[in-house]
Each structure stands twice: as structure tokens, then as C-alpha cells.
N, C-alpha and C positions, 0 to 999 in steps of 0.2 A: 504494500500500500504506500502511495506517495503522501508524504506529509510535508507541508511547507510552513516555514516560519516567515511571515511577511513583515518586512520593515516598512517604515513610512517612505512613500515614494514622493519624489519631487514634482510629480505631475507629468513627467515625460514618458512614463511607462518603461523606461530602461531597466529599472530594478526588477520589475515584474517579469519582463522578458528574460533577463539574466537568470532569475530564480527558476523559471520554467525550463530554460535550457539546462541548468544544473540538475534539476529533478529528472529530466529525460535521460541525461547521460548516466546518472546514478542508477536509475531503473534499468536501463539497457545493460549496463555493466553487470548488474545483479542477475539479470536474466541470462546473459551470455557467458557469465563467469570469466570475463576478460575485459580489459580496457576497450572503450569505444571512442573513436576519434570524433572530434566536434562536428566534422562535416557529415558523418553518418548519423550522428545524433540529431543534428539540425534537419537533415533531409527527412528522416523518419518522423520527426515531430511535425514538420510541415505537411508531409503526405497524409498523416493520420489526423491532422488538425488537433493534435494533442490528446485525442481520445485514448485512454489507457488500454481499452480493448484492442484498438488498432496497433498500438505499440507492442502489446503482448503478442499478438498474432505475428507481427513482423519479427520480433525477437525469436519466437518459436521457429519461424521459417528460416532464420539465419543461423540458428544454433548448430554448431558442429559442421558448418559449411566452409569449405576452403575457397569458394568462389564468391565471397561476399561482395567484392568490388564489382564483379560482373552483374550480380543481382541488383545492386544499388544503382548501377548505371542504366539498367533496363527497366527501372520503375517507370510506370506511365506518368506523363506530365500532370495529369489530373485524374483522380479516382474518387468518386463520390459514393461508391457502393456501401462502404461501412457507415458513413454518415447518413445516407438515405435509409439504411436498415435501422439504425438506432433511432432516428427521428420517427420512422413508421412505428417502431416498437413502443416508443413513449406515447405517441398519439393514440395508438390502439388501446394501450393500458389506461390512458386518461379517459377514453370513451367508455370503457368498461366500468371504471370507477364512477363516472358520471351517471351511467345507466343504473348501476346498483343503488346509487344515492337517490335517484328519482323514484325507483321502484319501492323504496322503503318509506316514501312520504305518505 
């Protein structure tokens, strides 16, 4: 689980971005059991839009692979599948909760 200790930001967002980058690197290093360079960490954070599920799936697919560089270079420019799935999941869950709440009235 990622836990962040947030400090007061000056309003530029730099501190928050730095914290997210550090958290991503620490998480990936823990999943892969080895250091992860900042370019890989940043690319995966950007591709997954920071979703922990996406980072976990990426780390699982990269684990024990010798061709990580090739895999990273072949990532699609844009991939919305995970985000679309999670948004749909949340929307459907919210619809069910709303329906249950209305039926109990």
C-alpha cells in the first residue's frame, strides 16, 4: 500500500508531483525486487495515470523479464483500457448503491 506524507506545497504542484514520482519508484522497486530507473518509473506512472492497479499489472508483467527496455519502448502512446474499466466499475457500483437506496424508501 502506498502511503504519502504530504508537506505544505507552495502552490506550484512541484512537491506533489515529486512525492508521486517517489511513491511510484518505491512501489515498483518493491514489486520488482530491484532498483527502477526514473525514466521507467515516470513512463509507467504516466501510462497508468497513477492508478495503483495499473502499476501493479505493469510490474507483474515486467517481473523477471530481461527485455524490459524493449517492452517499455513498445508501450502504446495512449491506452485508456484500464481507466475506462475502472470508471465503468465505479459507475456501475454507484448505480447499484443508488438503486438499493431507492428501493428501501
